[in-house]
C-alpha positions as CSV (number, residue, x, y, z in Angstrom):
1,M,-14.2,-27.2,11.5
2,L,-10.7,-25.9,10.8
3,K,-7.6,-28.0,11.5
4,I,-4.5,-25.8,12.0
5,T,-1.6,-27.3,10.1
6,K,0.7,-24.3,9.7
7,T,1.0,-20.8,11.1
8,E,2.9,-17.7,9.8
9,E,3.5,-14.3,11.2
10,N,4.0,-11.2,9.1
11,A,3.9,-7.4,9.6
12,G,1.1,-5.5,8.0
13,A,0.0,-2.0,7.1
14,A,2.9,0.5,6.8
15,A,5.4,-2.1,8.1
16,H,4.3,-4.4,5.2
17,I,5.2,-1.7,2.7
18,A,8.5,-1.1,4.5
19,Q,9.3,-4.8,4.1
20,S,8.7,-4.7,0.3
21,L,10.7,-1.5,-0.1
22,C,13.7,-3.1,1.7
23,S,13.4,-6.1,-0.6
24,L,13.5,-3.7,-3.6
25,G,16.8,-2.3,-2.2
26,I,15.4,1.0,-0.9
27,S,16.5,2.5,2.5
28,V,13.4,2.9,4.6
29,G,12.5,4.9,7.7
30,L,9.3,3.8,9.3
31,H,7.2,6.1,11.5
32,A,4.4,4.3,13.2
33,I,3.3,2.8,16.6
34,I,3.3,-0.7,18.1
35,G,2.3,-1.9,21.6
36,S,4.9,-2.9,24.1
37,D,3.6,-6.5,23.8
38,S,5.0,-9.6,22.3
39,E,3.4,-8.9,18.9
40,G,4.9,-5.4,18.8
41,M,8.4,-6.8,19.6
42,T,8.0,-9.4,16.9
43,I,7.3,-6.7,14.4
44,R,10.2,-4.6,15.5
45,N,12.6,-7.5,15.4
46,S,11.6,-8.7,12.0
47,L,11.9,-5.2,10.5
48,E,15.3,-4.6,12.1
49,N,16.5,-7.9,10.7
50,L,15.5,-6.7,7.2
51,G,17.4,-3.4,7.7
52,V,14.4,-1.1,8.3
53,D,15.2,2.0,10.3
54,T,12.9,1.6,13.3
55,L,13.9,4.8,15.2
56,G,10.6,6.3,14.3
57,L,8.7,3.1,15.5
58,E,7.3,4.0,18.9
59,A,6.3,1.3,21.4
60,I,3.4,2.5,23.6
61,E,3.0,1.1,27.1
62,N,-0.3,-0.6,27.9
63,H,-1.3,-0.5,24.3
64,S,-2.2,-3.6,22.3
65,T,-0.6,-4.0,18.8
66,L,-3.2,-4.3,16.1
67,V,-3.4,-8.0,15.1
68,K,-5.2,-9.4,12.1
69,T,-5.6,-13.2,12.1
70,R,-6.5,-14.7,8.8
71,Y,-7.7,-18.3,8.5
72,F,-7.0,-20.1,5.2
73,A,-8.4,-23.4,4.3
74,S,-8.7,-25.9,1.4
75,R,-10.5,-29.1,0.8
76,E,-9.2,-31.9,-1.4
77,S,-11.0,-32.3,-4.7
78,L,-13.0,-29.1,-4.1
79,L,-10.4,-26.3,-3.7
80,D,-7.1,-26.4,-5.6
81,R,-5.4,-24.1,-3.2
82,P,-6.0,-22.5,0.2
83,Q,-8.5,-19.6,0.3
84,I,-9.2,-17.2,3.1
85,M,-12.2,-18.2,5.1
86,L,-12.2,-15.9,8.1
87,Q,-10.4,-12.8,9.4
88,A,-10.4,-11.8,13.1
89,D,-9.1,-8.3,14.1
90,R,-7.9,-7.4,17.6
91,E,-7.1,-3.8,18.3
92,D,-6.8,-1.6,21.4
93,P,-10.2,0.0,22.2
94,E,-8.6,3.0,23.7
95,G,-7.1,4.1,20.4
96,I,-4.1,6.5,20.2
97,S,-3.7,9.8,22.0
98,E,-3.2,13.0,20.1
99,S,0.1,13.5,21.7
100,V,1.4,10.2,20.3
101,S,0.3,11.2,16.8
102,E,2.1,14.5,17.2
103,R,5.3,12.8,18.2
104,I,5.2,10.4,15.3
105,C,4.6,13.3,12.9
106,S,7.4,15.4,14.4
107,K,9.9,12.5,14.0
108,A,8.8,12.0,10.4
109,L,9.1,15.7,9.6
110,E,12.7,15.7,11.0
111,A,13.7,12.7,8.9
112,M,12.1,13.9,5.6
113,E,15.1,16.0,4.4
114,G,16.9,14.0,1.8
115,S,14.2,11.4,1.3
116,S,13.1,10.4,-2.3
117,V,9.5,9.7,-1.6
118,L,6.9,9.9,1.2
119,V,4.3,7.1,1.7
120,I,1.3,7.6,4.0
121,S,-0.6,4.4,4.7
122,D,-3.7,5.5,6.5
123,Y,-5.8,2.9,8.2
124,D,-7.7,5.5,10.3
125,K,-6.4,4.2,13.6
126,G,-5.3,7.6,14.9
127,V,-1.7,7.7,13.9
128,V,-2.4,9.9,10.8
129,T,-4.6,12.8,11.8
130,R,-5.9,15.5,9.5
131,E,-3.3,18.0,11.0
132,S,-0.4,15.6,10.8
133,A,-1.1,14.6,7.3
134,R,-1.3,18.2,6.3
135,D,2.0,19.0,7.9
136,L,3.7,15.9,6.2
137,I,2.3,16.6,2.8
138,D,3.1,20.3,2.9
139,E,6.7,19.6,3.9
140,A,7.1,16.9,1.2
141,N,5.7,19.3,-1.4
142,R,8.1,22.0,-0.2
143,L,11.0,19.6,-0.6
144,K,9.6,18.4,-4.0
145,I,9.3,14.9,-2.7
146,P,6.5,12.8,-4.3
147,V,3.7,11.8,-1.9
148,I,2.0,8.4,-2.3
149,M,-1.1,8.0,-0.2
150,D,-3.4,5.1,0.5
151,P,-6.2,6.9,2.2
152,K,-9.0,4.3,2.2
153,L,-12.5,5.8,2.0
154,T,-12.2,7.3,5.5
155,G,-9.1,9.3,4.8
156,L,-10.0,11.5,1.9
157,D,-9.9,14.7,4.0
158,R,-6.3,13.8,5.0
159,S,-5.0,13.2,1.4
160,G,-5.1,16.7,-0.1
161,D,-2.3,17.6,-2.5
162,S,-0.8,14.1,-2.7
163,T,1.1,13.2,-5.8
164,I,-0.9,10.0,-6.3
165,V,-3.6,8.1,-4.3
166,I,-4.5,4.5,-4.5
167,F,-8.0,2.9,-4.5
168,E,-9.4,-0.4,-5.2
169,R,-11.9,-0.5,-8.1
170,R,-14.9,-1.2,-5.7
171,G,-13.9,1.7,-3.5
172,L,-13.9,4.1,-6.5
173,D,-17.2,2.6,-7.6
174,L,-18.7,3.3,-4.2
175,L,-17.6,7.0,-4.5
176,R,-18.9,7.1,-8.0
177,R,-22.4,6.2,-6.8
178,R,-22.2,8.6,-3.9
179,M,-21.2,11.4,-6.2
180,G,-23.8,10.6,-8.8
181,H,-21.3,10.0,-11.7
182,D,-21.8,7.5,-14.6
183,D,-18.2,6.4,-15.0
184,A,-14.9,6.1,-13.2
185,S,-13.2,8.7,-15.3
186,S,-15.5,11.6,-14.3
187,T,-15.4,10.4,-10.7
188,A,-11.6,10.5,-10.6
189,E,-11.5,13.9,-12.3
190,E,-13.8,15.5,-9.7
191,L,-11.8,13.9,-6.9
192,M,-8.5,15.1,-8.3
193,N,-9.9,18.6,-8.7
194,E,-11.4,18.6,-5.2
195,Y,-8.4,17.3,-3.3
196,G,-5.5,18.5,-5.6
197,W,-4.2,15.0,-6.4
198,G,-1.8,14.6,-9.2
199,A,-3.2,11.2,-10.1
200,V,-5.4,8.3,-9.0
201,L,-4.4,4.7,-9.4
202,I,-7.2,2.1,-9.4
203,L,-6.4,-1.5,-8.6
204,G,-8.8,-3.9,-10.3
205,G,-7.2,-7.2,-9.3
206,N,-7.5,-9.5,-12.3
207,A,-9.1,-6.6,-14.2
208,G,-5.7,-4.8,-14.3
209,V,-4.6,-1.3,-13.1
210,T,-5.9,2.1,-14.4
211,L,-4.2,5.4,-13.9
212,F,-6.2,8.7,-14.1
213,H,-3.8,11.6,-14.4
214,S,-4.8,15.2,-13.5
215,D,-3.8,16.4,-16.9
216,G,-6.4,14.2,-18.5
217,R,-4.2,11.3,-19.5
218,Q,-5.4,7.8,-18.8
219,L,-3.5,4.5,-18.9
220,F,-4.8,1.0,-18.5
221,S,-2.3,-1.7,-17.7
222,P,-3.9,-5.1,-18.3
223,T,-2.9,-8.2,-16.4
224,S,-2.2,-11.6,-17.9
225,I,-3.0,-13.4,-14.7
226,I,-6.1,-15.3,-15.7
227,N,-6.6,-17.2,-12.5
228,P,-5.3,-15.1,-9.6
229,R,-4.3,-16.9,-6.4
230,Q,-4.8,-14.1,-4.0
231,Q,-5.4,-10.3,-3.7
232,I,-4.1,-9.7,-0.2
233,G,-1.3,-7.1,-0.3
234,L,-2.2,-5.4,-3.6
235,H,-2.3,-1.9,-2.1
236,D,1.0,-2.3,-0.4
237,A,2.7,-3.8,-3.5
238,A,1.4,-1.0,-5.7
239,A,2.6,1.6,-3.1
240,S,6.0,0.0,-3.0
241,A,6.4,-0.1,-6.8
242,L,5.2,3.5,-7.1
243,S,7.8,4.5,-4.5
244,F,10.6,2.7,-6.3
245,A,9.7,4.3,-9.7
246,L,9.0,7.9,-8.5
247,G,11.9,7.8,-6.1
248,N,14.2,7.0,-9.1
249,G,12.8,9.9,-11.1
250,H,10.3,8.2,-13.3
251,D,6.9,9.9,-14.1
252,L,3.5,8.8,-13.0
253,I,2.8,7.0,-16.2
254,D,5.9,4.7,-16.0
255,A,5.3,4.3,-12.2
256,S,1.7,3.1,-12.8
257,I,3.0,0.4,-15.2
258,L,5.5,-0.8,-12.6
259,A,2.6,-0.8,-10.0
260,G,0.6,-3.0,-12.4
261,A,3.5,-5.4,-12.6
262,A,3.8,-5.4,-8.8
263,C,0.1,-6.3,-8.5
264,D,0.6,-9.2,-10.9
265,C,3.3,-10.5,-8.7
266,I,0.9,-10.7,-5.8
267,L,-2.0,-12.1,-7.9
268,A,0.3,-14.9,-9.2
269,S,2.1,-15.7,-6.0
270,P,2.0,-19.5,-5.8
271,H,2.5,-19.6,-2.1
272,G,0.3,-16.7,-1.0
273,E,3.2,-14.4,-0.5
274,S,2.2,-10.8,-0.1
275,V,5.6,-9.1,0.3
276,L,6.8,-7.7,-3.0
277,T,10.4,-8.9,-3.8
278,R,12.9,-7.5,-6.2
279,E,13.3,-11.0,-7.9
280,A,9.5,-11.4,-8.5
281,L,9.1,-7.8,-9.8
282,T,12.2,-8.1,-12.1
283,L,10.9,-11.4,-13.5
284,R,7.4,-9.9,-14.1
285,V,8.8,-6.8,-15.9
286,D,10.9,-9.1,-18.1
287,E,7.8,-11.1,-19.0
288,I,5.9,-7.9,-19.9
289,L,8.8,-6.7,-22.1
290,W,8.9,-10.1,-23.8
291,Q,5.2,-10.0,-24.4
292,M,5.6,-6.5,-25.9
293,K,8.3,-7.8,-28.3
294,I,6.1,-10.7,-29.4
295,S,3.2,-8.3,-30.0
296,D,5.5,-6.0,-32.1
297,R,6.4,-9.0,-34.3
């Protein structure tokens, strides 16, 4: 039996990334959909309060906003902190029409001029189709704008020619087995060749972050978080840090290091916070620099 003592509401998916980017001081334009229900209005209001441009956020009549309800619990003397016990997802069974996806894509294309980075967070719910992803990535590449994509395993066919894609370690391991490879390196290499990616970033939780670059370089960024408190929000934190770094002209190697630091912020969050903040990231980078100085001595 669960006894509810506290409830919190927070935006997820692409809106979650938009929150983190705003906290990092980046101007964000969000292009996505919500329902015209109370949950959708809550998301819109919270984003607008943070300064996110919601002109590209379309509210659809008679459509239910996707809601994920997570239940956390702890027990005195057995668990030292709350842990997730159950997740219940509620989404609209009708999905999203092709015309809505086309409108979202058109608005994003119109707003892309002058942007510093394009982030596509694809949860395979119909907003990002193969055609719209192709149009967005082609336009970004034409404008020389870095493309960060979180395709999940269902969106590989929509990720072609992205600058960098993000996977969890277990996701890449599943692809490795499907493709018949012996190691992550050869798996990433084949995927980069097949889809034209510039790099693959692998999130390993308390095992650190690994970058596989299309030019053959590899970089492992270890974590010093021995006892992680949570892993919810790692993808979004990594995408936000990559956006910040690439949007400010840094290369993929430096961007992956910052993404590793961002993941550490989530792993070490004492209160289960999953939004990446400028303060937390700055503190973590300072800790890494200090550790590097100590190692040099």
